[in-house]
Every structure is written in C-alpha cells, then in structure tokens.
Phi, psi and omega in degrees: 000138179278144183234120179260118183247143176240137181232130183236125180264114181280345171295315185259339188070020180268138176244131173248129174246130186228143177239138178209166172284150183281143184287166181300327177290323178290326181290315180304316185287324178289325175287322175301318183293320174304321177288318176304316183286323172302323174295308185295329178289319170297320175297320172295323183285320175300316172306311182298321178295317182292321177299314187291326182283321171304313182305308178308315179299311177301320175289328176301323190267353177085018179252167182237167173298321179299321184299315175298320177293322187289335179274353182083024187256000000 
C-alpha cells in the first residue's frame, strides 16, 4: 500500500509531497486495526440482531419495554 506524506514549511510556504511503500510494521498495524474494526462491526451487528429478536418476542407477547420496567425486569 502506498503512503502519501505531506510536509509543509510555514516559513517558506513550500509543500513537499512524497509517496512511499508502507513498512512491515505499518502493514502489520494496519491489518490488526482492520481486523479489530471487523470484529467490532460483527459484535455490533450481533447485538442489534439480539435486540431485534428480544423486541419481536416482547411484541408477540403483547408487552413493551415499559411493561418490563414496571415489573422490575
């Protein structure tokens, strides 16, 4: 993966742009970050599905979240 770096010198107003290949460490860190994000997304989707299933069960029983709160559940 190419990395683009910009360097700006405020004294001269000069901007330097360089492109380089990512290092092995940067690649490892990027891949770990992407894996963590994928896991977080999967966890969030699983929680949303579980919440929807619970809501569907409550609806089938004719109950609301407020009813459960009133019962102390």
